[in-house]
All heavy atoms as TSV, in Angstrom:
chain	resi	resn	atom	element	x	y	z
A	1	MET	N	N	1.041	-2.478	-15.551
A	1	MET	CA	C	0.345	-2.632	-14.337
A	1	MET	C	C	0.121	-1.313	-13.655
A	1	MET	O	O	0.972	-0.482	-13.572
A	1	MET	CB	C	1.169	-3.615	-13.475
A	1	MET	CG	C	0.578	-3.727	-12.028
A	1	MET	SD	S	1.600	-4.747	-11.036
A	1	MET	CE	C	0.788	-6.234	-11.224
A	2	LYS	N	N	-1.069	-1.153	-13.102
A	2	LYS	CA	C	-1.387	0.095	-12.411
A	2	LYS	C	C	-1.194	-0.169	-10.932
A	2	LYS	O	O	-1.089	-1.179	-10.399
A	2	LYS	CB	C	-2.853	0.474	-12.678
A	2	LYS	CG	C	-3.071	0.829	-14.168
A	2	LYS	CD	C	-4.451	1.228	-14.328
A	2	LYS	CE	C	-4.691	1.573	-15.792
A	2	LYS	NZ	N	-6.107	1.924	-16.079
A	3	LYS	N	N	-1.019	1.072	-10.230
A	3	LYS	CA	C	-0.715	0.934	-8.764
A	3	LYS	C	C	-1.491	2.036	-8.078
A	3	LYS	O	O	-1.634	3.184	-8.536
A	3	LYS	CB	C	0.721	1.055	-8.529
A	3	LYS	CG	C	1.203	1.046	-7.131
A	3	LYS	CD	C	2.630	1.261	-7.017
A	3	LYS	CE	C	3.070	1.390	-5.495
A	3	LYS	NZ	N	4.356	1.826	-5.359
A	4	MET	N	N	-2.040	1.688	-6.872
A	4	MET	CA	C	-2.695	2.643	-6.010
A	4	MET	C	C	-1.610	3.353	-5.211
A	4	MET	O	O	-0.826	2.651	-4.519
A	4	MET	CB	C	-3.714	1.990	-5.166
A	4	MET	CG	C	-4.385	2.870	-4.230
A	4	MET	SD	S	-5.150	1.911	-2.857
A	4	MET	CE	C	-5.218	3.108	-1.577
A	5	THR	N	N	-1.681	4.670	-5.190
A	5	THR	CA	C	-0.731	5.431	-4.342
A	5	THR	C	C	-1.506	6.325	-3.452
A	5	THR	O	O	-2.443	7.063	-3.945
A	5	THR	CB	C	0.266	6.234	-5.201
A	5	THR	OG1	O	0.857	5.303	-6.100
A	5	THR	CG2	C	1.235	6.938	-4.376
A	6	VAL	N	N	-1.127	6.453	-2.209
A	6	VAL	CA	C	-1.803	7.391	-1.223
A	6	VAL	C	C	-0.825	8.446	-0.801
A	6	VAL	O	O	0.311	8.128	-0.394
A	6	VAL	CB	C	-2.257	6.598	0.071
A	6	VAL	CG1	C	-2.952	7.541	1.014
A	6	VAL	CG2	C	-3.224	5.497	-0.374
A	7	ASN	N	N	-1.174	9.650	-0.935
A	7	ASN	CA	C	-0.463	10.780	-0.417
A	7	ASN	C	C	-0.711	10.784	1.049
A	7	ASN	O	O	-1.810	11.341	1.456
A	7	ASN	CB	C	-0.890	12.152	-1.042
A	7	ASN	CG	C	-0.093	13.305	-0.576
A	7	ASN	OD1	O	0.415	13.294	0.525
A	7	ASN	ND2	N	-0.005	14.298	-1.339
A	8	GLU	N	N	0.115	10.212	1.886
A	8	GLU	CA	C	-0.148	9.996	3.266
A	8	GLU	C	C	-0.317	11.357	4.072
A	8	GLU	O	O	-1.056	11.360	5.030
A	8	GLU	CB	C	0.937	9.228	3.915
A	8	GLU	CG	C	1.033	7.684	3.442
A	8	GLU	CD	C	1.944	6.965	4.118
A	8	GLU	OE1	O	2.762	7.354	4.899
A	8	GLU	OE2	O	1.986	5.653	3.816
A	9	GLU	N	N	0.271	12.275	3.657
A	9	GLU	CA	C	0.214	13.614	4.393
A	9	GLU	C	C	-1.213	14.338	4.092
A	9	GLU	O	O	-1.618	15.102	4.875
A	9	GLU	CB	C	1.371	14.576	4.079
A	9	GLU	CG	C	2.607	14.078	4.561
A	9	GLU	CD	C	2.632	13.768	6.053
A	9	GLU	OE1	O	2.070	14.540	6.847
A	9	GLU	OE2	O	3.041	12.655	6.398
A	10	ARG	N	N	-1.810	14.006	2.971
A	10	ARG	CA	C	-3.048	14.532	2.599
A	10	ARG	C	C	-4.217	13.762	3.171
A	10	ARG	O	O	-5.312	14.292	3.406
A	10	ARG	CB	C	-3.182	14.662	1.035
A	10	ARG	CG	C	-4.383	15.239	0.573
A	10	ARG	CD	C	-4.403	15.351	-0.916
A	10	ARG	NE	N	-4.062	16.699	-1.232
A	10	ARG	CZ	C	-3.954	17.318	-2.425
A	10	ARG	NH1	N	-4.205	16.463	-3.438
A	10	ARG	NH2	N	-3.565	18.504	-2.611
A	11	CYS	N	N	-3.993	12.433	3.407
A	11	CYS	CA	C	-5.089	11.530	3.873
A	11	CYS	C	C	-5.514	11.944	5.335
A	11	CYS	O	O	-4.648	12.158	6.199
A	11	CYS	CB	C	-4.507	10.100	3.888
A	11	CYS	SG	S	-5.776	8.885	4.425
A	12	LYS	N	N	-6.781	12.005	5.531
A	12	LYS	CA	C	-7.356	12.284	6.869
A	12	LYS	C	C	-7.896	11.038	7.530
A	12	LYS	O	O	-8.522	11.076	8.528
A	12	LYS	CB	C	-8.385	13.384	6.801
A	12	LYS	CG	C	-7.853	14.666	6.451
A	12	LYS	CD	C	-8.944	15.742	6.605
A	12	LYS	CE	C	-8.279	17.135	6.327
A	12	LYS	NZ	N	-9.264	18.109	6.360
A	13	GLY	N	N	-7.743	9.848	6.962
A	13	GLY	CA	C	-8.152	8.640	7.629
A	13	GLY	C	C	-9.577	8.449	7.779
A	13	GLY	O	O	-10.119	7.842	8.699
A	14	CYS	N	N	-10.381	8.996	6.861
A	14	CYS	CA	C	-11.920	8.985	6.988
A	14	CYS	C	C	-12.422	7.504	6.733
A	14	CYS	O	O	-13.578	7.247	7.190
A	14	CYS	CB	C	-12.514	9.969	6.035
A	14	CYS	SG	S	-12.366	9.557	4.257
A	15	GLY	N	N	-11.707	6.759	6.006
A	15	GLY	CA	C	-12.205	5.376	5.758
A	15	GLY	C	C	-13.207	5.202	4.605
A	15	GLY	O	O	-13.620	4.056	4.333
A	16	LEU	N	N	-13.484	6.267	3.825
A	16	LEU	CA	C	-14.377	6.160	2.758
A	16	LEU	C	C	-13.835	5.164	1.682
A	16	LEU	O	O	-14.576	4.446	1.060
A	16	LEU	CB	C	-14.733	7.458	2.143
A	16	LEU	CG	C	-15.601	8.332	3.093
A	16	LEU	CD1	C	-15.774	9.703	2.385
A	16	LEU	CD2	C	-16.995	7.775	3.281
A	17	CYS	N	N	-12.513	5.293	1.473
A	17	CYS	CA	C	-11.893	4.380	0.493
A	17	CYS	C	C	-11.956	2.862	0.872
A	17	CYS	O	O	-12.137	2.060	0.038
A	17	CYS	CB	C	-10.475	4.777	0.375
A	17	CYS	SG	S	-9.409	4.780	1.813
A	18	THR	N	N	-11.962	2.658	2.202
A	18	THR	CA	C	-11.966	1.268	2.647
A	18	THR	C	C	-13.381	0.584	2.272
A	18	THR	O	O	-13.436	-0.655	1.991
A	18	THR	CB	C	-11.686	1.130	4.131
A	18	THR	OG1	O	-12.671	1.810	4.854
A	18	THR	CG2	C	-10.351	1.770	4.480
A	19	THR	N	N	-14.414	1.428	2.408
A	19	THR	CA	C	-15.694	0.851	2.095
A	19	THR	C	C	-15.990	0.814	0.622
A	19	THR	O	O	-16.824	0.052	0.178
A	19	THR	CB	C	-16.794	1.706	2.817
A	19	THR	OG1	O	-16.763	3.108	2.305
A	19	THR	CG2	C	-16.638	1.665	4.217
A	20	ALA	N	N	-15.295	1.644	-0.181
A	20	ALA	CA	C	-15.518	1.708	-1.578
A	20	ALA	C	C	-14.840	0.639	-2.347
A	20	ALA	O	O	-15.289	0.214	-3.427
A	20	ALA	CB	C	-15.084	3.044	-2.108
A	21	CYS	N	N	-13.690	0.003	-1.773
A	21	CYS	CA	C	-12.998	-1.027	-2.501
A	21	CYS	C	C	-13.783	-2.313	-2.613
A	21	CYS	O	O	-14.178	-2.870	-1.601
A	21	CYS	CB	C	-11.728	-1.276	-1.749
A	21	CYS	SG	S	-10.620	-2.488	-2.559
A	22	PRO	N	N	-14.051	-2.689	-3.882
A	22	PRO	CA	C	-14.882	-3.939	-4.009
A	22	PRO	C	C	-14.085	-5.214	-3.645
A	22	PRO	O	O	-14.711	-6.170	-3.265
A	22	PRO	CB	C	-15.127	-3.914	-5.589
A	22	PRO	CG	C	-14.085	-3.113	-6.099
A	22	PRO	CD	C	-13.755	-2.085	-5.161
A	23	LYS	N	N	-12.809	-5.219	-3.665
A	23	LYS	CA	C	-11.938	-6.335	-3.155
A	23	LYS	C	C	-11.509	-6.277	-1.708
A	23	LYS	O	O	-10.889	-7.079	-1.271
A	23	LYS	CB	C	-10.674	-6.419	-4.030
A	23	LYS	CG	C	-10.964	-6.452	-5.591
A	23	LYS	CD	C	-11.334	-7.804	-5.968
A	23	LYS	CE	C	-10.088	-8.549	-6.376
A	23	LYS	NZ	N	-10.385	-9.927	-6.811
A	24	LYS	N	N	-11.899	-5.071	-1.083
A	24	LYS	CA	C	-11.598	-4.994	0.329
A	24	LYS	C	C	-10.127	-5.006	0.640
A	24	LYS	O	O	-9.618	-5.586	1.619
A	24	LYS	CB	C	-12.292	-5.952	1.269
A	24	LYS	CG	C	-13.869	-5.909	1.152
A	24	LYS	CD	C	-14.362	-4.587	1.457
A	24	LYS	CE	C	-15.951	-4.645	1.277
A	24	LYS	NZ	N	-16.459	-3.321	1.094
A	25	LEU	N	N	-9.325	-4.326	-0.279
A	25	LEU	CA	C	-7.899	-4.327	-0.148
A	25	LEU	C	C	-7.377	-3.135	0.494
A	25	LEU	O	O	-6.222	-2.995	0.914
A	25	LEU	CB	C	-7.288	-4.390	-1.535
A	25	LEU	CG	C	-7.582	-5.705	-2.342
A	25	LEU	CD1	C	-7.079	-5.604	-3.738
A	25	LEU	CD2	C	-6.998	-6.882	-1.594
A	26	VAL	N	N	-8.282	-2.058	0.647
A	26	VAL	CA	C	-7.737	-0.800	1.274
A	26	VAL	C	C	-8.082	-0.842	2.713
A	26	VAL	O	O	-9.185	-1.061	3.148
A	26	VAL	CB	C	-8.483	0.403	0.570
A	26	VAL	CG1	C	-7.867	1.739	1.137
A	26	VAL	CG2	C	-8.196	0.345	-0.976
A	27	VAL	N	N	-7.111	-0.506	3.535
A	27	VAL	CA	C	-7.242	-0.446	5.008
A	27	VAL	C	C	-6.628	0.805	5.576
A	27	VAL	O	O	-5.729	1.380	4.840
A	27	VAL	CB	C	-6.638	-1.740	5.683
A	27	VAL	CG1	C	-7.365	-2.996	5.246
A	27	VAL	CG2	C	-5.144	-1.818	5.475
A	28	LEU	N	N	-6.979	1.194	6.731
A	28	LEU	CA	C	-6.265	2.285	7.359
A	28	LEU	C	C	-5.173	1.668	8.246
A	28	LEU	O	O	-5.299	0.728	8.966
A	28	LEU	CB	C	-7.266	3.016	8.363
A	28	LEU	CG	C	-8.413	3.777	7.652
A	28	LEU	CD1	C	-9.257	4.474	8.606
A	28	LEU	CD2	C	-7.928	4.760	6.586
A	29	ARG	N	N	-3.967	2.325	8.068
A	29	ARG	CA	C	-2.802	1.860	8.779
A	29	ARG	C	C	-2.962	2.098	10.269
A	29	ARG	O	O	-3.522	3.120	10.714
A	29	ARG	CB	C	-1.566	2.517	8.285
A	29	ARG	CG	C	-1.237	2.174	6.906
A	29	ARG	CD	C	0.047	2.872	6.450
A	29	ARG	NE	N	1.161	2.288	7.243
A	29	ARG	CZ	C	2.445	2.392	6.915
A	29	ARG	NH1	N	2.738	3.131	5.971
A	29	ARG	NH2	N	3.371	1.873	7.611
A	30	LYS	N	N	-2.579	1.248	11.091
A	30	LYS	CA	C	-2.626	1.389	12.534
A	30	LYS	C	C	-1.296	1.549	13.131
A	30	LYS	O	O	-1.192	1.767	14.373
A	30	LYS	CB	C	-3.338	0.147	13.182
A	30	LYS	CG	C	-4.858	0.033	12.760
A	30	LYS	CD	C	-5.632	1.204	13.192
A	30	LYS	CE	C	-7.108	1.093	12.878
A	30	LYS	NZ	N	-7.794	2.268	12.904
A	31	ASP	N	N	-0.292	1.401	12.311
A	31	ASP	CA	C	1.095	1.478	12.877
A	31	ASP	C	C	1.839	2.723	12.509
A	31	ASP	O	O	2.946	2.973	13.015
A	31	ASP	CB	C	1.937	0.301	12.298
A	31	ASP	CG	C	2.079	0.347	10.726
A	31	ASP	OD1	O	1.166	0.965	10.141
A	31	ASP	OD2	O	2.995	-0.224	10.263
A	32	LYS	N	N	1.192	3.645	11.831
A	32	LYS	CA	C	1.854	4.885	11.373
A	32	LYS	C	C	0.794	6.017	11.307
A	32	LYS	O	O	-0.315	5.831	10.795
A	32	LYS	CB	C	2.491	4.694	9.962
A	32	LYS	CG	C	3.214	5.887	9.562
A	32	LYS	CD	C	3.884	5.687	8.146
A	32	LYS	CE	C	4.571	6.893	7.660
A	32	LYS	NZ	N	5.010	6.634	6.375
A	33	ARG	N	N	1.142	7.189	11.836
A	33	ARG	CA	C	0.301	8.336	11.695
A	33	ARG	C	C	0.990	9.382	10.856
A	33	ARG	O	O	2.257	9.419	10.768
A	33	ARG	CB	C	0.053	8.984	13.105
A	33	ARG	CG	C	-0.832	8.136	13.977
A	33	ARG	CD	C	-0.984	8.941	15.314
A	33	ARG	NE	N	-1.680	8.115	16.250
A	33	ARG	CZ	C	-2.874	8.305	16.628
A	33	ARG	NH1	N	-3.550	9.268	16.130
A	33	ARG	NH2	N	-3.381	7.510	17.513
A	34	ASN	N	N	0.161	10.189	10.148
A	34	ASN	CA	C	0.946	11.259	9.301
A	34	ASN	C	C	1.057	12.487	10.258
A	34	ASN	O	O	0.836	12.436	11.508
A	34	ASN	CB	C	0.012	11.606	8.081
A	34	ASN	CG	C	-1.349	12.210	8.457
A	34	ASN	OD1	O	-1.678	12.539	9.572
A	34	ASN	ND2	N	-2.207	12.183	7.481
A	35	LYS	N	N	1.623	13.600	9.798
A	35	LYS	CA	C	2.011	14.726	10.551
A	35	LYS	C	C	0.724	15.469	11.212
A	35	LYS	O	O	0.853	16.014	12.269
A	35	LYS	CB	C	2.668	15.837	9.719
A	35	LYS	CG	C	4.030	15.382	9.230
A	35	LYS	CD	C	4.644	16.479	8.438
A	35	LYS	CE	C	6.078	16.006	7.921
A	35	LYS	NZ	N	6.635	16.998	7.007
A	36	LYS	N	N	-0.505	15.223	10.677
A	36	LYS	CA	C	-1.728	15.719	11.266
A	36	LYS	C	C	-2.291	14.820	12.313
A	36	LYS	O	O	-3.256	15.116	12.923
A	36	LYS	CB	C	-2.745	15.970	10.111
A	36	LYS	CG	C	-2.259	17.043	9.122
A	36	LYS	CD	C	-3.348	17.149	8.039
A	36	LYS	CE	C	-2.822	18.169	7.026
A	36	LYS	NZ	N	-3.752	18.234	5.920
A	37	GLY	N	N	-1.687	13.611	12.469
A	37	GLY	CA	C	-2.188	12.615	13.470
A	37	GLY	C	C	-3.175	11.655	13.024
A	37	GLY	O	O	-3.732	10.840	13.809
A	38	TYR	N	N	-3.412	11.524	11.690
A	38	TYR	CA	C	-4.349	10.638	11.161
A	38	TYR	C	C	-3.653	9.304	10.724
A	38	TYR	O	O	-2.525	9.357	10.253
A	38	TYR	CB	C	-5.127	11.227	9.910
A	38	TYR	CG	C	-5.852	12.453	10.138
A	38	TYR	CD1	C	-5.450	13.701	9.651
A	38	TYR	CD2	C	-6.945	12.423	10.953
A	38	TYR	CE1	C	-6.212	14.815	9.841
A	38	TYR	CE2	C	-7.750	13.539	11.192
A	38	TYR	CZ	C	-7.285	14.815	10.626
A	38	TYR	OH	O	-8.088	15.915	10.847
A	39	PHE	N	N	-4.381	8.227	10.739
A	39	PHE	CA	C	-3.907	6.917	10.203
A	39	PHE	C	C	-4.220	6.964	8.729
A	39	PHE	O	O	-5.346	6.928	8.338
A	39	PHE	CB	C	-4.652	5.763	10.873
A	39	PHE	CG	C	-4.281	5.612	12.311
A	39	PHE	CD1	C	-5.248	5.922	13.324
A	39	PHE	CD2	C	-3.032	5.176	12.754
A	39	PHE	CE1	C	-4.970	5.777	14.660
A	39	PHE	CE2	C	-2.734	5.083	14.085
A	39	PHE	CZ	C	-3.648	5.396	15.029
A	40	PRO	N	N	-3.199	6.953	7.821
A	40	PRO	CA	C	-3.425	6.967	6.417
A	40	PRO	C	C	-3.861	5.612	5.901
A	40	PRO	O	O	-3.647	4.601	6.436
A	40	PRO	CB	C	-2.035	7.406	5.784
A	40	PRO	CG	C	-1.142	6.893	6.816
A	40	PRO	CD	C	-1.812	7.060	8.108
A	41	ALA	N	N	-4.486	5.615	4.701
A	41	ALA	CA	C	-4.896	4.383	3.989
A	41	ALA	C	C	-3.702	3.838	3.277
A	41	ALA	O	O	-2.742	4.459	2.912
A	41	ALA	CB	C	-6.000	4.737	3.025
A	42	GLU	N	N	-3.896	2.503	2.982
A	42	GLU	CA	C	-2.844	1.762	2.202
A	42	GLU	C	C	-3.615	0.533	1.554
A	42	GLU	O	O	-4.614	0.084	2.053
A	42	GLU	CB	C	-1.717	1.375	3.004
A	42	GLU	CG	C	-2.044	0.141	4.024
A	42	GLU	CD	C	-0.743	-0.425	4.611
A	42	GLU	OE1	O	0.313	-0.144	4.269
A	42	GLU	OE2	O	-0.957	-1.049	5.646
A	43	CYS	N	N	-3.042	0.129	0.456
A	43	CYS	CA	C	-3.444	-1.023	-0.286
A	43	CYS	C	C	-2.698	-2.308	0.369
A	43	CYS	O	O	-1.468	-2.236	0.318
A	43	CYS	CB	C	-3.190	-0.895	-1.749
A	43	CYS	SG	S	-3.893	-2.420	-2.713
A	44	THR	N	N	-3.418	-3.292	0.716
A	44	THR	CA	C	-2.748	-4.450	1.239
A	44	THR	C	C	-2.145	-5.415	0.332
A	44	THR	O	O	-1.259	-6.222	0.694
A	44	THR	CB	C	-3.704	-5.260	2.216
A	44	THR	OG1	O	-4.824	-5.633	1.435
A	44	THR	CG2	C	-4.205	-4.379	3.364
A	45	ASP	N	N	-2.629	-5.356	-0.948
A	45	ASP	CA	C	-2.118	-6.348	-1.967
A	45	ASP	C	C	-2.273	-5.666	-3.341
A	45	ASP	O	O	-3.254	-5.730	-3.963
A	45	ASP	CB	C	-2.945	-7.535	-1.843
A	45	ASP	CG	C	-2.320	-8.695	-2.807
A	45	ASP	OD1	O	-1.367	-8.364	-3.464
A	45	ASP	OD2	O	-2.920	-9.807	-2.805
A	46	ASP	N	N	-1.089	-5.061	-3.759
A	46	ASP	CA	C	-1.135	-4.373	-5.049
A	46	ASP	C	C	-1.380	-5.309	-6.193
A	46	ASP	O	O	-2.019	-4.900	-7.193
A	46	ASP	CB	C	0.228	-3.668	-5.269
A	46	ASP	CG	C	0.406	-2.358	-4.464
A	46	ASP	OD1	O	-0.578	-1.726	-4.186
A	46	ASP	OD2	O	1.550	-2.024	-4.178
A	47	ALA	N	N	-0.918	-6.590	-6.107
A	47	ALA	CA	C	-1.154	-7.480	-7.178
A	47	ALA	C	C	-2.628	-7.899	-7.336
A	47	ALA	O	O	-3.094	-8.196	-8.429
A	47	ALA	CB	C	-0.356	-8.746	-6.917
A	48	ALA	N	N	-3.362	-7.844	-6.271
A	48	ALA	CA	C	-4.825	-8.258	-6.334
A	48	ALA	C	C	-5.696	-6.999	-6.679
A	48	ALA	O	O	-6.858	-7.215	-7.053
A	48	ALA	CB	C	-5.256	-8.767	-4.944
A	49	CYS	N	N	-5.103	-5.887	-6.657
A	49	CYS	CA	C	-5.946	-4.634	-6.967
A	49	CYS	C	C	-6.307	-4.668	-8.423
A	49	CYS	O	O	-5.542	-4.928	-9.328
A	49	CYS	CB	C	-5.043	-3.386	-6.662
A	49	CYS	SG	S	-5.847	-1.885	-7.026
A	50	ILE	N	N	-7.651	-4.291	-8.741
A	50	ILE	CA	C	-8.124	-4.394	-10.103
A	50	ILE	C	C	-8.086	-2.958	-10.704
A	50	ILE	O	O	-8.583	-2.794	-11.792
A	50	ILE	CB	C	-9.562	-4.934	-10.141
A	50	ILE	CG1	C	-10.489	-4.160	-9.246
A	50	ILE	CG2	C	-9.471	-6.439	-9.724
A	50	ILE	CD1	C	-11.948	-4.664	-9.419
A	51	SER	N	N	-7.571	-2.020	-10.002
A	51	SER	CA	C	-7.445	-0.609	-10.428
A	51	SER	C	C	-8.681	-0.028	-10.924
A	51	SER	O	O	-8.801	0.678	-11.983
A	51	SER	CB	C	-6.430	-0.545	-11.608
A	51	SER	OG	O	-5.126	-1.091	-11.191
A	52	CYS	N	N	-9.769	-0.286	-10.162
A	52	CYS	CA	C	-11.162	0.305	-10.535
A	52	CYS	C	C	-11.213	1.786	-10.228
A	52	CYS	O	O	-12.105	2.432	-10.741
A	52	CYS	CB	C	-12.209	-0.514	-9.765
A	52	CYS	SG	S	-12.208	-0.330	-8.041
A	53	ALA	N	N	-10.338	2.247	-9.354
A	53	ALA	CA	C	-10.294	3.685	-8.921
A	53	ALA	C	C	-11.455	4.032	-8.075
A	53	ALA	O	O	-11.747	5.254	-7.854
A	53	ALA	CB	C	-10.116	4.617	-10.099
A	54	MET	N	N	-12.248	3.158	-7.549
A	54	MET	CA	C	-13.385	3.575	-6.690
A	54	MET	C	C	-12.798	4.246	-5.407
A	54	MET	O	O	-13.509	5.197	-4.989
A	54	MET	CB	C	-14.173	2.326	-6.304
A	54	MET	CG	C	-14.884	1.611	-7.405
A	54	MET	SD	S	-16.239	2.743	-8.133
A	54	MET	CE	C	-17.304	2.917	-6.696
A	55	CYS	N	N	-11.671	3.744	-4.880
A	55	CYS	CA	C	-11.130	4.369	-3.740
A	55	CYS	C	C	-10.782	5.859	-4.031
A	55	CYS	O	O	-11.000	6.791	-3.215
A	55	CYS	CB	C	-9.894	3.596	-3.330
A	55	CYS	SG	S	-8.629	3.443	-4.463
A	56	ALA	N	N	-10.172	6.099	-5.188
A	56	ALA	CA	C	-9.801	7.531	-5.575
A	56	ALA	C	C	-11.010	8.318	-5.802
A	56	ALA	O	O	-11.067	9.545	-5.437
A	56	ALA	CB	C	-8.893	7.465	-6.791
A	57	MET	N	N	-12.086	7.815	-6.248
A	57	MET	CA	C	-13.285	8.610	-6.542
A	57	MET	C	C	-13.955	8.980	-5.246
A	57	MET	O	O	-14.570	10.033	-5.108
A	57	MET	CB	C	-14.298	7.794	-7.378
A	57	MET	CG	C	-13.860	7.834	-8.823
A	57	MET	SD	S	-15.185	7.085	-9.939
A	57	MET	CE	C	-14.715	5.351	-9.865
A	58	MET	N	N	-13.823	8.146	-4.232
A	58	MET	CA	C	-14.567	8.477	-2.872
A	58	MET	C	C	-13.726	9.373	-2.031
A	58	MET	O	O	-14.227	9.890	-1.053
A	58	MET	CB	C	-14.759	7.051	-2.090
A	58	MET	CG	C	-15.788	6.287	-2.787
A	58	MET	SD	S	-17.468	6.950	-2.806
A	58	MET	CE	C	-17.783	7.133	-1.073
A	59	CYS	N	N	-12.439	9.489	-2.282
A	59	CYS	CA	C	-11.627	10.260	-1.383
A	59	CYS	C	C	-11.900	11.726	-1.482
A	59	CYS	O	O	-11.661	12.362	-2.436
A	59	CYS	CB	C	-10.139	10.011	-1.720
A	59	CYS	SG	S	-8.975	10.807	-0.596
A	60	PRO	N	N	-12.390	12.366	-0.347
A	60	PRO	CA	C	-12.688	13.784	-0.384
A	60	PRO	C	C	-11.484	14.719	-0.354
A	60	PRO	O	O	-11.534	15.830	-0.711
A	60	PRO	CB	C	-13.556	13.881	0.958
A	60	PRO	CG	C	-13.031	12.827	1.865
A	60	PRO	CD	C	-12.694	11.713	0.953
A	61	GLU	N	N	-10.312	14.091	-0.017
A	61	GLU	CA	C	-9.075	14.953	-0.013
A	61	GLU	C	C	-8.224	14.716	-1.244
A	61	GLU	O	O	-7.176	15.325	-1.342
A	61	GLU	CB	C	-8.282	14.521	1.262
A	61	GLU	CG	C	-8.973	14.856	2.577
A	61	GLU	CD	C	-9.401	16.215	2.782
A	61	GLU	OE1	O	-8.618	17.073	2.438
A	61	GLU	OE2	O	-10.506	16.480	3.239
A	62	CYS	N	N	-8.718	13.925	-2.164
A	62	CYS	CA	C	-7.983	13.610	-3.462
A	62	CYS	C	C	-6.599	13.105	-3.079
A	62	CYS	O	O	-5.568	13.439	-3.715
A	62	CYS	CB	C	-7.942	14.797	-4.307
A	62	CYS	SG	S	-9.554	15.389	-4.868
A	63	ALA	N	N	-6.480	12.334	-2.027
A	63	ALA	CA	C	-5.171	11.721	-1.558
A	63	ALA	C	C	-4.706	10.495	-2.285
A	63	ALA	O	O	-3.607	9.980	-2.127
A	63	ALA	CB	C	-5.251	11.501	-0.139
A	64	ILE	N	N	-5.710	9.853	-3.070
A	64	ILE	CA	C	-5.451	8.606	-3.692
A	64	ILE	C	C	-5.348	8.753	-5.226
A	64	ILE	O	O	-6.199	9.456	-5.779
A	64	ILE	CB	C	-6.483	7.497	-3.415
A	64	ILE	CG1	C	-6.585	7.344	-1.895
A	64	ILE	CG2	C	-6.263	6.263	-4.148
A	64	ILE	CD1	C	-7.747	6.384	-1.423
A	65	THR	N	N	-4.337	8.214	-5.831
A	65	THR	CA	C	-4.140	8.212	-7.286
A	65	THR	C	C	-3.910	6.768	-7.721
A	65	THR	O	O	-3.365	5.949	-6.998
A	65	THR	CB	C	-3.040	9.100	-7.730
A	65	THR	OG1	O	-1.780	8.684	-7.119
A	65	THR	CG2	C	-3.300	10.532	-7.484
A	66	ILE	N	N	-4.344	6.535	-8.978
A	66	ILE	CA	C	-4.047	5.288	-9.593
A	66	ILE	C	C	-3.039	5.538	-10.741
A	66	ILE	O	O	-3.344	6.233	-11.623
A	66	ILE	CB	C	-5.335	4.617	-10.173
A	66	ILE	CG1	C	-6.373	4.462	-9.131
A	66	ILE	CG2	C	-4.968	3.254	-10.846
A	66	ILE	CD1	C	-6.081	3.494	-8.055
A	67	GLU	N	N	-1.829	4.990	-10.516
A	67	GLU	CA	C	-0.733	5.272	-11.530
A	67	GLU	C	C	-0.570	4.039	-12.435
A	67	GLU	O	O	-0.745	3.071	-12.085
A	67	GLU	CB	C	0.586	5.519	-10.685
A	67	GLU	CG	C	0.475	6.654	-9.765
A	67	GLU	CD	C	1.748	6.797	-8.921
A	67	GLU	OE1	O	2.598	5.907	-8.993
A	67	GLU	OE2	O	1.889	7.760	-8.234
A	68	LYS	N	N	-0.123	4.492	-13.642
A	68	LYS	CA	C	0.215	3.474	-14.658
A	68	LYS	C	C	1.612	2.964	-14.497
A	68	LYS	O	O	2.512	3.698	-14.089
A	68	LYS	CB	C	0.011	3.996	-16.061
A	68	LYS	CG	C	-1.478	4.295	-16.385
A	68	LYS	CD	C	-1.591	4.715	-17.803
A	68	LYS	CE	C	-3.033	4.924	-18.097
A	68	LYS	NZ	N	-3.214	5.400	-19.440
């Protein structure tokens, strides 16, 4: 099973990953900020993720990885 991982300190909360996800599983957190003051992205349901990596391809900061 693959898993989406976000490097929260690198994420700038731009939201490009949220629009790229075909299943609409990626959201920006509203309860936590990183050290730079941005709301990082997260996957709301790892089991439903199809590991298409569209979120990772759209991320300008390369903060998202798809792990095996």
